[in-house]
N, C-alpha and C positions, 0 to 999 in steps of 0.2 A: 744652805741659804739661811741668812739671818733674818729675824723678824724685827721690824722697826716700829716704834710708836711715836707719833707726833700729832698734836692737836693745836690748832690755831684758832683763837677766839678774838673777834673784833670787839674792842672795848669802847672806843670812840672813833669817829672818822680820822684816819691817819695813825691810829694806835692799835697795835695787835699784841696779844699775849700768846706766846708760843710755849707749849709744854711738851717736853720729850721724856724719854725714859730716864736719862741721867741729869738733865738740867732744864732750866726754863729761861726764857728771854723775852724782852720787850722790843718791838720794832716801831720806830717812829718814822712817818713819811708815807706817801701814797704810792700807788701802783706806777704812775708815770712821772714821779718825781724822785730825786735821790732819797734814799732812806738809810737809817742807821739802826743797827741791832745791838743791844746790850745784853750779854748773857750772864747767868749766875756763875759761870766758870771763869769770868774775867775777860772774856773776849769782847772786842768791839768790831763790828763789821760794817763797812760803808759800801753801798751798792748803788750803781747808776746804770740805767738802761740806755743803750746807744742804738736807737732804731729798732727794727723788728728782729728779734731773736739774738741780739747782741747785748752783752752787759759787761760791766767792769766792777770787780769786787776787790776790796782791800780789807784784810783782817789784821788787827793788832792785838797782842796779848797784854795782859796786865803786867806791869813792872813791879818787881819786889825790891 
């Protein structure tokens, strides 16, 4: 079993700083609105909640 580390800090309403073992990211958007996450590894993830318990997520990687 692997041990994981993740800490999420609310900076402002609608802005979160997420710190993990290998990277950090910033999430913009609220709980009930679409939100975008920008990671230090170059990933951008867009998430939208669709009702109760359903969500849609799209991840794009940095182009070189």
